[in-house]
Structures are given as structure tokens and as C-alpha cells.
DOFITOR-894907 format. One record per residue (C-alpha): residue in three letters; z negated, y negated, x. Coordinates in nm, 4 decimals, always signed. Example, Ala and Ser with C-alpha at 12.3 -4.5 7.8 and 13.67 -1.06 7.14 Angstrom:
# DOFITOR-894907
{node "ALA", {-0.7800, +0.4500, +1.2300}}
{node "SER", {-0.7140, +0.1060, +1.3670}}
# end
This chain:
# DOFITOR-894907
{node "MET", {+3.0840, +0.9095, +0.7888}}
{node "ILE", {+3.1069, +0.9765, +1.1647}}
{node "HIS", {+3.0962, +0.6040, +1.2418}}
{node "ASN", {+2.7585, +0.5783, +1.0656}}
{node "ILE", {+2.6194, +0.8673, +1.2704}}
{node "LYS", {+2.7412, +0.6987, +1.5890}}
{node "ARG", {+2.5870, +0.3720, +1.4717}}
{node "LEU", {+2.2537, +0.5436, +1.4056}}
{node "HIS", {+2.2609, +0.7054, +1.7487}}
{node "HIS", {+2.3283, +0.3671, +1.9060}}
{node "ILE", {+2.0292, +0.2184, +1.7209}}
{node "ALA", {+1.8057, +0.5021, +1.8399}}
{node "GLU", {+1.9124, +0.4408, +2.2007}}
{node "LYS", {+1.8574, +0.0628, +2.1937}}
{node "ASN", {+1.5824, -0.0942, +2.4014}}
{node "GLU", {+1.4789, -0.3120, +2.1058}}
{node "ARG", {+1.5376, -0.2620, +1.7344}}
{node "LEU", {+1.5312, -0.5266, +1.4592}}
{node "ILE", {+1.3945, -0.3714, +1.1408}}
{node "ILE", {+1.3180, -0.5113, +0.7957}}
{node "GLY", {+1.0134, -0.3570, +0.6269}}
{node "LEU", {+0.9841, -0.3778, +0.2471}}
{node "MET", {+0.6720, -0.3236, +0.0390}}
{node "SER", {+0.6172, -0.3576, -0.3342}}
{node "GLY", {+0.2694, -0.2387, -0.4244}}
{node "THR", {+0.0897, -0.1286, -0.7383}}
{node "SER", {-0.0265, -0.4856, -0.7999}}
{node "LEU", {+0.3379, -0.5742, -0.8833}}
{node "ASP", {+0.3048, -0.9159, -0.7192}}
{node "GLY", {+0.6490, -0.9064, -0.5642}}
{node "LEU", {+0.8492, -0.7779, -0.2693}}
{node "ASP", {+0.7061, -0.8277, +0.0791}}
{node "ILE", {+0.9847, -0.8657, +0.3389}}
{node "ALA", {+0.8877, -0.8386, +0.7067}}
{node "LEU", {+1.1419, -0.8833, +0.9853}}
{node "CYS", {+1.0064, -0.6992, +1.2879}}
{node "SER", {+1.1196, -0.6134, +1.6378}}
{node "PHE", {+1.0187, -0.2848, +1.7998}}
{node "LYS", {+1.0385, -0.1519, +2.1518}}
{node "TYR", {+0.9683, +0.2124, +2.2337}}
{node "SER", {+0.7832, +0.4375, +1.9864}}
{node "GLY", {+0.4605, +0.6302, +1.9297}}
{node "PHE", {+0.1576, +0.5075, +2.1209}}
{node "ASN", {+0.3880, +0.3079, +2.3518}}
{node "THR", {+0.5195, +0.0957, +2.0616}}
{node "LYS", {+0.5577, -0.2758, +2.1263}}
{node "PHE", {+0.5824, -0.4754, +1.8046}}
{node "LYS", {+0.6422, -0.8346, +1.6963}}
{node "LEU", {+0.6527, -0.9872, +1.3479}}
{node "LYS", {+0.9355, -1.2396, +1.3590}}
{node "LYS", {+0.9531, -1.3534, +0.9953}}
{node "PHE", {+0.7718, -1.2778, +0.6702}}
{node "LYS", {+0.8178, -1.3708, +0.3065}}
{node "THR", {+0.6982, -1.2504, -0.0331}}
{node "PHE", {+0.9605, -1.2672, -0.3076}}
{node "VAL", {+0.7529, -1.3126, -0.6247}}
{node "TYR", {+0.8624, -1.0994, -0.9196}}
{node "THR", {+0.9572, -1.2711, -1.2438}}
{node "SER", {+0.7440, -1.2085, -1.5508}}
{node "ASP", {+1.0397, -1.0288, -1.7120}}
{node "LEU", {+1.0679, -0.7836, -1.4219}}
{node "LYS", {+0.6934, -0.7190, -1.4226}}
{node "LYS", {+0.7106, -0.6520, -1.7954}}
{node "ASP", {+1.0001, -0.4098, -1.7425}}
{node "VAL", {+0.8149, -0.2160, -1.4725}}
{node "LEU", {+0.4861, -0.2084, -1.6649}}
{node "GLU", {+0.6651, -0.0278, -1.9500}}
{node "ILE", {+0.7036, +0.2783, -1.7254}}
{node "PHE", {+0.4263, +0.2243, -1.4694}}
{node "ALA", {+0.1456, +0.4835, -1.4351}}
{node "LYS", {+0.2173, +0.6360, -1.7776}}
{node "LYS", {+0.2597, +1.0045, -1.8581}}
{node "GLN", {+0.5220, +0.9386, -2.1244}}
{node "VAL", {+0.7966, +0.6808, -2.0700}}
{node "ASP", {+1.1476, +0.5905, -2.1829}}
{node "LEU", {+1.3621, +0.8025, -1.9491}}
{node "GLN", {+1.6593, +0.5701, -1.9853}}
{node "LYS", {+1.4454, +0.2712, -1.8806}}
{node "LEU", {+1.3189, +0.4653, -1.5779}}
{node "THR", {+1.6735, +0.5580, -1.4756}}
{node "LEU", {+1.8058, +0.2056, -1.5217}}
{node "LEU", {+1.5201, +0.0478, -1.3272}}
{node "ASN", {+1.5773, +0.2832, -1.0339}}
{node "ALA", {+1.9198, +0.1265, -0.9858}}
{node "LYS", {+1.8183, -0.2261, -1.0887}}
{node "ILE", {+1.5270, -0.2512, -0.8462}}
{node "GLY", {+1.7365, -0.1171, -0.5577}}
{node "ASP", {+2.0046, -0.3756, -0.6322}}
{node "LEU", {+1.7479, -0.6533, -0.6808}}
{node "HIS", {+1.5690, -0.5733, -0.3547}}
{node "ALA", {+1.9042, -0.5877, -0.1741}}
{node "GLN", {+1.9747, -0.9282, -0.3284}}
{node "MET", {+1.6307, -1.0543, -0.2218}}
{node "ILE", {+1.6928, -0.9332, +0.1339}}
{node "LEU", {+2.0282, -1.1095, +0.1563}}
{node "GLU", {+1.8867, -1.4358, +0.0184}}
{node "THR", {+1.5958, -1.4189, +0.2613}}
{node "LEU", {+1.8193, -1.3478, +0.5603}}
{node "THR", {+2.0308, -1.6499, +0.4670}}
{node "GLU", {+1.7153, -1.8612, +0.4485}}
{node "TRP", {+1.6083, -1.7313, +0.7917}}
{node "GLU", {+1.9605, -1.7818, +0.9342}}
{node "VAL", {+1.9768, -1.4152, +1.0353}}
{node "GLU", {+2.3052, -1.2258, +0.9989}}
{node "PRO", {+2.2802, -0.8853, +0.8237}}
{node "LYS", {+2.4914, -0.7331, +1.1043}}
{node "ASP", {+2.2121, -0.8188, +1.3494}}
{node "VAL", {+1.9557, -0.6124, +1.1563}}
{node "ASP", {+1.9429, -0.2483, +1.2656}}
{node "LEU", {+1.7523, -0.0891, +0.9786}}
{node "ILE", {+1.5836, -0.1544, +0.6450}}
{node "ALA", {+1.2669, +0.0417, +0.5662}}
{node "SER", {+1.2150, +0.0449, +0.1897}}
{node "HIS", {+0.8961, +0.1756, +0.0332}}
{node "GLY", {+1.0301, +0.1267, -0.3206}}
{node "GLN", {+0.8194, +0.0656, -0.6292}}
{node "THR", {+0.5610, +0.3321, -0.7066}}
{node "ILE", {+0.5857, +0.4372, -1.0700}}
{node "TYR", {+0.3611, +0.7421, -1.0796}}
{node "HIS", {+0.1343, +0.9079, -0.8241}}
{node "ALA", {+0.0263, +1.2608, -0.9145}}
{node "PRO", {-0.1765, +1.4449, -0.6499}}
{node "LYS", {-0.2924, +1.7876, -0.7638}}
{node "ARG", {-0.6524, +1.6668, -0.7668}}
{node "LEU", {-0.5504, +1.4273, -1.0460}}
{node "HIS", {-0.3008, +1.6272, -1.2557}}
{node "GLY", {-0.4979, +1.9555, -1.2255}}
{node "LEU", {-0.1985, +2.1774, -1.3133}}
{node "PRO", {-0.2153, +2.4985, -1.1059}}
{node "ASP", {+0.1596, +2.5701, -1.1099}}
{node "TYR", {+0.2583, +2.2242, -0.9797}}
{node "LEU", {+0.2403, +2.0614, -0.6385}}
{node "ASN", {+0.1281, +1.7175, -0.5251}}
{node "ALA", {+0.3903, +1.4666, -0.6374}}
{node "THR", {+0.4747, +1.0979, -0.6372}}
{node "LEU", {+0.7650, +0.8842, -0.7557}}
{node "GLN", {+0.8969, +0.5585, -0.6120}}
{node "ILE", {+1.2070, +0.3889, -0.7556}}
{node "GLY", {+1.4524, +0.1393, -0.6100}}
{node "ASP", {+1.7365, +0.3535, -0.4782}}
{node "GLY", {+1.8066, +0.3257, -0.1042}}
{node "ASP", {+2.1838, +0.3692, -0.1432}}
{node "HIS", {+2.2030, +0.0520, -0.3509}}
{node "ILE", {+2.0208, -0.1398, -0.0766}}
{node "ALA", {+2.2373, +0.0028, +0.2018}}
{node "VAL", {+2.5691, -0.0566, +0.0261}}
{node "LYS", {+2.4891, -0.4095, -0.0903}}
{node "THR", {+2.3407, -0.5287, +0.2418}}
{node "GLY", {+2.5611, -0.3280, +0.4784}}
{node "ILE", {+2.2449, -0.2177, +0.6645}}
{node "ILE", {+2.1355, +0.1444, +0.7183}}
{node "THR", {+1.8368, +0.1957, +0.4894}}
{node "ILE", {+1.5499, +0.4433, +0.5223}}
{node "SER", {+1.3517, +0.5009, +0.2019}}
{node "ASP", {+1.1436, +0.7490, -0.0001}}
{node "PHE", {+0.8995, +0.8023, +0.2866}}
{node "ARG", {+0.6293, +0.9756, +0.0856}}
{node "GLN", {+0.8254, +1.2884, -0.0087}}
{node "LYS", {+0.8299, +1.4380, +0.3431}}
{node "HIS", {+0.4530, +1.3931, +0.3689}}
{node "ILE", {+0.4109, +1.5883, +0.0438}}
{node "ALA", {+0.6647, +1.8547, +0.1398}}
{node "ALA", {+0.4691, +1.9136, +0.4618}}
{node "GLY", {+0.1406, +1.9627, +0.2744}}
{node "GLY", {+0.0032, +1.6100, +0.2347}}
{node "GLU", {-0.0521, +1.4029, -0.0803}}
{node "GLY", {+0.2071, +1.1373, +0.0042}}
{node "ALA", {-0.0581, +0.8737, +0.0695}}
{node "PRO", {-0.1979, +0.6800, +0.2316}}
{node "LEU", {+0.0765, +0.6517, +0.4925}}
{node "ALA", {-0.0929, +0.3589, +0.6646}}
{node "LEU", {-0.2517, +0.6136, +0.8968}}
{node "TYR", {+0.0461, +0.6489, +1.1288}}
{node "GLY", {+0.0946, +0.2773, +1.1853}}
{node "ASP", {-0.2769, +0.1996, +1.1955}}
{node "VAL", {-0.3363, +0.4539, +1.4700}}
{node "ILE", {-0.0424, +0.3265, +1.6762}}
{node "LEU", {-0.1127, -0.0467, +1.6323}}
{node "GLY", {-0.4863, -0.0634, +1.5682}}
{node "SER", {-0.6674, +0.1803, +1.7982}}
{node "LYS", {-0.8883, +0.0639, +2.0848}}
{node "ALA", {-1.0567, +0.3062, +2.3214}}
{node "GLY", {-1.4350, +0.2877, +2.3071}}
{node "GLU", {-1.4563, +0.0861, +1.9826}}
{node "ASN", {-1.5147, +0.2340, +1.6381}}
{node "ARG", {-1.2733, +0.0421, +1.4171}}
{node "LEU", {-1.2084, +0.0576, +1.0463}}
{node "LEU", {-0.8892, -0.0851, +0.8976}}
{node "LEU", {-0.9385, -0.1602, +0.5286}}
{node "ASN", {-0.6456, -0.2379, +0.3009}}
{node "ILE", {-0.7368, -0.3779, -0.0413}}
{node "GLY", {-0.4172, -0.3554, -0.2411}}
{node "GLY", {-0.4004, -0.2157, -0.5919}}
{node "ILE", {-0.5973, +0.0750, -0.4460}}
{node "ALA", {-0.8396, +0.0417, -0.1553}}
{node "ASN", {-0.7703, +0.2644, +0.1436}}
{node "ILE", {-0.9167, +0.2934, +0.4907}}
{node "THR", {-0.8114, +0.4133, +0.8316}}
{node "TYR", {-1.1131, +0.4986, +1.0445}}
{node "LEU", {-1.0332, +0.4722, +1.4149}}
{node "PRO", {-1.3319, +0.5877, +1.6183}}
{node "GLY", {-1.3307, +0.5751, +1.9974}}
{node "GLN", {-1.2467, +0.9473, +1.9896}}
{node "ARG", {-0.9113, +1.0116, +1.8203}}
{node "ASP", {-1.0032, +1.3596, +1.6976}}
{node "GLU", {-1.2274, +1.2025, +1.4302}}
{node "ILE", {-0.9625, +0.9740, +1.2765}}
{node "LEU", {-0.9673, +0.9546, +0.8967}}
{node "CYS", {-0.7226, +0.7891, +0.6591}}
{node "THR", {-0.7905, +0.8047, +0.2872}}
{node "ASP", {-0.7850, +0.6222, -0.0431}}
{node "ILE", {-1.1404, +0.5389, -0.1444}}
{node "GLY", {-1.1028, +0.3949, -0.4957}}
{node "PRO", {-0.9824, +0.0881, -0.6854}}
{node "GLY", {-0.8869, -0.2276, -0.5009}}
{node "ASN", {-0.7334, -0.5027, -0.7122}}
{node "THR", {-0.5694, -0.2892, -0.9799}}
{node "ILE", {-0.8304, -0.3037, -1.2556}}
{node "ILE", {-0.9403, -0.6581, -1.1672}}
{node "ASP", {-0.5790, -0.7738, -1.2025}}
{node "ALA", {-0.5310, -0.5744, -1.5236}}
{node "ALA", {-0.8386, -0.7379, -1.6789}}
{node "CYS", {-0.7185, -1.0827, -1.5713}}
{node "ARG", {-0.3763, -1.0227, -1.7281}}
{node "LYS", {-0.5199, -0.8900, -2.0537}}
{node "TYR", {-0.8159, -1.1201, -2.1104}}
{node "PHE", {-0.7307, -1.4403, -1.9206}}
{node "ASN", {-0.3481, -1.4376, -1.9197}}
{node "VAL", {-0.3364, -1.4859, -1.5417}}
{node "PRO", {-0.1907, -1.2366, -1.2911}}
{node "PHE", {-0.5052, -1.2187, -1.0733}}
{node "ASP", {-0.8417, -1.3854, -1.0142}}
{node "GLU", {-0.7367, -1.6631, -0.7776}}
{node "ASP", {-1.0126, -1.7438, -0.5264}}
{node "ALA", {-1.2387, -1.5165, -0.7391}}
{node "LYS", {-1.3154, -1.8105, -0.9679}}
{node "ILE", {-1.3657, -1.5853, -1.2706}}
{node "ALA", {-1.5843, -1.3372, -1.0800}}
{node "PHE", {-1.8026, -1.6155, -0.9381}}
{node "SER", {-1.8507, -1.7569, -1.2912}}
{node "GLY", {-1.9841, -1.4259, -1.4215}}
{node "THR", {-2.2862, -1.2019, -1.3762}}
{node "ILE", {-2.2698, -0.8409, -1.2552}}
{node "ASN", {-2.3676, -0.5930, -1.5258}}
{node "GLU", {-2.5575, -0.3142, -1.3492}}
{node "GLN", {-2.5335, -0.0670, -1.6377}}
{node "LEU", {-2.1549, -0.0885, -1.6432}}
{node "LEU", {-2.1328, -0.0909, -1.2640}}
{node "ASN", {-2.3323, +0.2315, -1.2420}}
{node "GLU", {-2.1164, +0.4001, -1.5074}}
{node "LEU", {-1.7935, +0.2952, -1.3352}}
{node "SER", {-1.9246, +0.4568, -1.0155}}
{node "ARG", {-1.9922, +0.7992, -1.1683}}
{node "HIS", {-1.6419, +0.9507, -1.1511}}
{node "PRO", {-1.6164, +1.2805, -0.9562}}
{node "PHE", {-1.3412, +1.1266, -0.7406}}
{node "PHE", {-1.6075, +0.9491, -0.5376}}
{node "GLU", {-1.7732, +1.2797, -0.4478}}
{node "GLU", {-1.4513, +1.4590, -0.3519}}
{node "GLN", {-1.3855, +1.5347, +0.0113}}
{node "SER", {-1.1574, +1.3019, +0.2054}}
{node "PRO", {-0.8721, +1.2576, +0.2739}}
{node "LYS", {-0.7781, +1.2011, -0.0908}}
{node "THR", {-0.5478, +0.9778, -0.2908}}
{node "THR", {-0.5628, +0.8029, -0.6248}}
{node "GLY", {-0.3907, +0.5305, -0.8234}}
{node "PRO", {-0.3769, +0.3274, -1.1462}}
{node "GLU", {-0.3132, +0.6564, -1.3259}}
{node "LEU", {-0.6932, +0.7020, -1.2967}}
{node "PHE", {-0.8380, +0.3561, -1.2351}}
{node "ASN", {-0.7100, +0.1466, -1.5253}}
{node "LEU", {-0.8416, -0.0403, -1.8298}}
{node "ASP", {-0.8791, +0.2839, -2.0255}}
{node "TYR", {-1.1184, +0.3997, -1.7527}}
{node "VAL", {-1.3080, +0.0711, -1.7832}}
{node "LEU", {-1.3275, +0.0899, -2.1632}}
{node "LYS", {-1.4661, +0.4443, -2.1495}}
{node "ALA", {-1.7307, +0.3317, -1.9005}}
{node "GLN", {-1.8196, +0.0388, -2.1274}}
{node "GLN", {-1.8602, +0.2716, -2.4237}}
{node "LEU", {-2.0806, +0.5104, -2.2274}}
{node "SER", {-2.2971, +0.2243, -2.0981}}
{node "ASN", {-2.3098, +0.0307, -2.4283}}
{node "THR", {-2.1531, -0.2749, -2.2655}}
{node "THR", {-1.8443, -0.3298, -2.4804}}
{node "ASP", {-1.9748, -0.6702, -2.5878}}
{node "ILE", {-2.0358, -0.8251, -2.2449}}
{node "ALA", {-1.8749, -1.1602, -2.1650}}
{node "LEU", {-1.5265, -1.1339, -2.0180}}
{node "ASN", {-1.6167, -1.3230, -1.6997}}
{node "ASP", {-1.9097, -1.0815, -1.6559}}
{node "LEU", {-1.6589, -0.7966, -1.6888}}
{node "VAL", {-1.4413, -0.9365, -1.4072}}
{node "ALA", {-1.7496, -0.9965, -1.1908}}
{node "THR", {-1.8576, -0.6362, -1.2453}}
{node "LEU", {-1.5125, -0.4947, -1.1724}}
{node "SER", {-1.4987, -0.7015, -0.8525}}
{node "MET", {-1.8391, -0.5692, -0.7509}}
{node "PHE", {-1.7196, -0.2162, -0.8314}}
{node "THR", {-1.4423, -0.2508, -0.5732}}
{node "ALA", {-1.6873, -0.3977, -0.3219}}
{node "ARG", {-1.9461, -0.1244, -0.3821}}
{node "VAL", {-1.6916, +0.1534, -0.3269}}
{node "ILE", {-1.5983, -0.0023, +0.0076}}
{node "ILE", {-1.9591, -0.0653, +0.1111}}
{node "ASN", {-2.0680, +0.2916, +0.0334}}
{node "THR", {-1.7744, +0.4299, +0.2305}}
{node "VAL", {-1.8371, +0.2130, +0.5366}}
{node "LYS", {-2.2093, +0.2919, +0.5416}}
{node "ASP", {-2.1274, +0.6614, +0.5852}}
{node "LEU", {-1.9282, +0.5883, +0.9034}}
{node "LYS", {-2.0162, +0.4522, +1.2443}}
{node "VAL", {-1.8242, +0.1228, +1.2479}}
{node "ASP", {-1.8310, -0.1584, +1.5033}}
{node "ALA", {-1.5490, -0.3746, +1.3660}}
{node "LEU", {-1.3776, -0.3911, +1.0274}}
{node "PHE", {-1.0322, -0.5463, +0.9747}}
{node "VAL", {-0.9144, -0.6295, +0.6220}}
{node "SER", {-0.5606, -0.6641, +0.4832}}
{node "GLY", {-0.3927, -0.6747, +0.1420}}
{node "GLY", {-0.4455, -0.9118, -0.1479}}
{node "GLY", {-0.8158, -0.8343, -0.1561}}
{node "ALA", {-0.8559, -0.9887, +0.1881}}
{node "ARG", {-0.8183, -1.3242, +0.0082}}
{node "ASN", {-1.0834, -1.2441, -0.2546}}
{node "PRO", {-1.3962, -1.4312, -0.1373}}
{node "PHE", {-1.6201, -1.2539, -0.3901}}
{node "ILE", {-1.5388, -0.9120, -0.2432}}
{node "ILE", {-1.5422, -1.0294, +0.1199}}
{node "ASN", {-1.8787, -1.2061, +0.0730}}
{node "GLN", {-2.0253, -0.8850, -0.0690}}
{node "LEU", {-1.9000, -0.6877, +0.2313}}
{node "LYS", {-2.0421, -0.9345, +0.4823}}
{node "SER", {-2.3845, -0.9516, +0.3144}}
{node "SER", {-2.4116, -0.5722, +0.2733}}
{node "LEU", {-2.2761, -0.4650, +0.6128}}
{node "PRO", {-2.4818, -0.6560, +0.8727}}
{node "GLY", {-2.4053, -0.5689, +1.2318}}
{node "ILE", {-2.0376, -0.5028, +1.1604}}
{node "THR", {-1.7828, -0.7634, +1.2670}}
{node "ILE", {-1.5535, -0.8353, +0.9692}}
{node "ASN", {-1.2184, -1.0111, +1.0122}}
{node "ASP", {-0.8755, -0.9895, +0.8575}}
{node "THR", {-0.6010, -0.8168, +1.0557}}
{node "ASN", {-0.4845, -1.1463, +1.2077}}
{node "ALA", {-0.7440, -1.0590, +1.4721}}
{node "LEU", {-0.5167, -0.7656, +1.5652}}
{node "GLY", {-0.2045, -0.9808, +1.5646}}
{node "ILE", {-0.0993, -0.8462, +1.2251}}
{node "ASP", {-0.0522, -1.0791, +0.9258}}
{node "PRO", {-0.2782, -0.9259, +0.6557}}
{node "ASP", {-0.0250, -1.0047, +0.3829}}
{node "ALA", {+0.2573, -0.8455, +0.5818}}
{node "LYS", {+0.0679, -0.5421, +0.7090}}
{node "GLU", {+0.2039, -0.2793, +0.4695}}
{node "ALA", {+0.5630, -0.3995, +0.5062}}
{node "ILE", {+0.5159, -0.3901, +0.8845}}
{node "LEU", {+0.3844, -0.0347, +0.8684}}
{node "PHE", {+0.6919, +0.0876, +0.6822}}
{node "ALA", {+0.9141, -0.0841, +0.9368}}
{node "LEU", {+0.7183, +0.1069, +1.1994}}
{node "LEU", {+0.7761, +0.4358, +1.0131}}
{node "ALA", {+1.1496, +0.3617, +1.0208}}
{node "ASN", {+1.1297, +0.2969, +1.3951}}
{node "GLU", {+0.9549, +0.6317, +1.4369}}
{node "ALA", {+1.2155, +0.8040, +1.2197}}
{node "VAL", {+1.5000, +0.7034, +1.4537}}
{node "ALA", {+1.3268, +0.6839, +1.7927}}
{node "GLY", {+0.9980, +0.8722, +1.7741}}
{node "GLU", {+0.8534, +1.2214, +1.7735}}
{node "PRO", {+0.6146, +1.3680, +1.5140}}
{node "ILE", {+0.2538, +1.2762, +1.5889}}
{node "LYS", {-0.0314, +1.5061, +1.4877}}
{node "ILE", {-0.3268, +1.3003, +1.3664}}
{node "GLY", {-0.6261, +1.4864, +1.2259}}
{node "ASN", {-0.5249, +1.7157, +0.9406}}
{node "ASN", {-0.2251, +1.5003, +0.8426}}
{node "PRO", {+0.1268, +1.6453, +0.8656}}
{node "ALA", {+0.3054, +1.5786, +1.1946}}
{node "VAL", {+0.6310, +1.4555, +1.0415}}
{node "LEU", {+0.8928, +1.1843, +1.0699}}
{node "MET", {+0.9450, +1.0404, +0.7234}}
{node "GLY", {+1.2225, +0.8800, +0.5233}}
{node "LYS", {+1.5654, +0.9496, +0.3779}}
{node "PHE", {+1.8710, +0.7825, +0.5342}}
{node "SER", {+2.1231, +0.5849, +0.3252}}
{node "PHE", {+2.4402, +0.4618, +0.4945}}
{node "PRO", {+2.6586, +0.1674, +0.3904}}
{node "VAL", {+3.0121, +0.2577, +0.2814}}
# end
């Protein structure tokens, strides 16, 4: 084991580190693989995205994961088996991608693996007084490290929880380091399965990072169930429908939207059961299915718009799958005049790669940085280390 410790120390002392960031989100689209180089750490970080690829999941794998995803009761054997299978599969995807990029595994210093979120249970959601905030990501880091031969850092969210946070959103640390600009009030919006923001005002003491509500998760779920497609490509379904105001208002009534930030949520709350209950309460169970998708898309947009209106924002930068949803982006632009809206390419960050990049950055901080205190978030270095044999 001593050789691995020496190797890790050597990586920490290097002038430049080559790190692979992995992200598999709640949308279950696939595995994002970002090959990044880092110099320095903290607010002195210099970063470059060298390569990026999304490895699309097969329908069989998606089906497997959905059997245990965001459910209170699951097959424990299936959960256990998928923890190993996904770790092994992610390692295989990394090796195939490195071959495609003509990069030798020995030249990569670290892998930063987010894993696949299976269940997110902040106390505000589970409501059980004798239990803490909790979250579970699968895809074991040891499997990745052993199969690739690369030191792997994984399970980032547990340290955040142990130190008093909710385990999400972790985008805060990378957004502050890579996205701040003195004198400009910026808002970084990620529309993944869940929508989250990092508010970066000119004064750092007012920084806020929080989940704000559903992103793509219920739109995608409706598309899978009613249209047999994984998502609403180019918002064609939403544009073909009409927004139902009664349903939209009912969807917006949940107490989550009135709770104080920072806060977290997930598909455990915002799912098709939530939509069906809102339809029943608003007497809209018989609306056309394209009207349903239009309304769900507007629901995501409205949550974002209401959040941004409560903040002083000069420029908004969008990432995640929702950045490619013209229905949502058009709603933002028409409802937020006076705010410059771009995707994160304007910051030099590929919007599709952003979350994978941010986990690579967390790995860089874990080996070469110091804890950073940002607002009321824990000042911690995150991630568990897995060594090759």
C-alpha cells in the first residue's frame, strides 16, 4: 500500500494534474466523461477541458436502474449487484474512451466518480426525527480503480452530509472557483433532472447554492411513459401543446417552494405520482398528453423564473440537458428581460460537460487544496480514495 501513498503524494505535488471527471445524473441519459487538466487549487485554479464524451446507457441498463431508483422499497439483491456492475461498467467505458482518445491510463492521475444516485433523503423530505440527512450513490470506486489502474475518488456527497450539509448541490464549490467575477452578479443555472442554482453576487458573502425544484425529471418521465421516447427532443412535444394553468398552479403549490434555501430535492418528490396527484386536485386528468408535457415544461421554467426574480442578477449561465430545451430557454428569455442569458460556453465551460468537470475539480481539491468556507456550507474536502491493487 505504501507505493500508492507515495504515488498520491507525487500527484499532489505535481504542477499539473490530468483528471477524469465522471457524472451520471438522475436523468439516466448515460455517463459523462470529462478529461481535464488542472493547475493549482482553490481560487487560483487553472482549468482546461481536453476531451469530453457521453457514453449513452443501453435501454437494458436504464431498466435495471429504474427498478431501484428513487423508491422506498427495492430488491436489496438488485441494489447490491448494481453497485458492483455499475462500477465495473463505468471502468470499462473509461478504458474504451481513453483508447478512442489515444490516451494511456498511466498518464491519467485521478478519476473523480460521482456514481449513480439511487436515493436522496434529506431530513426535510423524509421527516424522521431520529435520522440524519442521507443520500446513496452506487458504482463502487474500488471496481473503477482496480480495473483502470487509476486512483479513484468517489462518494463525494457523504462528507458534505457528515459535516452538516444535505449532500447537494455540490456544484457550489466548483461554480465559485470557476464562475465568479468581481463586480458582476452572476447566476449559474444547471437544469439536469433537478434544477439547481449557484448565485454569485459581486460580494462573496452573499453566495447561495441550492436546488430549486424539478428540471427535466418529470418531463422525461412523462415522455417515457406516454410517448415512448427518452426525452422531449427540441421540445417538439411541448411546443405542440397548450399550457394548462389550473394544473400549473397546482403543481406549484408544494411547501418545498416556500422552504428556506439552501435546500435539496430529487425525483423522490418530483415524479409522476406528484403530477397525478396535482391533476386529480385540479380536475385535469383528462388533458391531452402534449398539453401535459407543455405544462410540465412550463412548471420547470416557472420555478426558475420565480427564483431568479427574487435575486439581483446581471448575467445567467445555463448548463445541463435543459440548456438544450428551447421551450424552457424561450420562457426564461421572455420573462427575464434585462438579464443576459447564455449557456456556460460563455465561461469556457461546455454545458454538457459542466457537472463532470466540477467533480474533477473536487478531486483536484481533495489532493491539492484546502477546505474553503462558502456561506453556510461545510468547509470540507470531499471524496473517498480507492487505490488500484
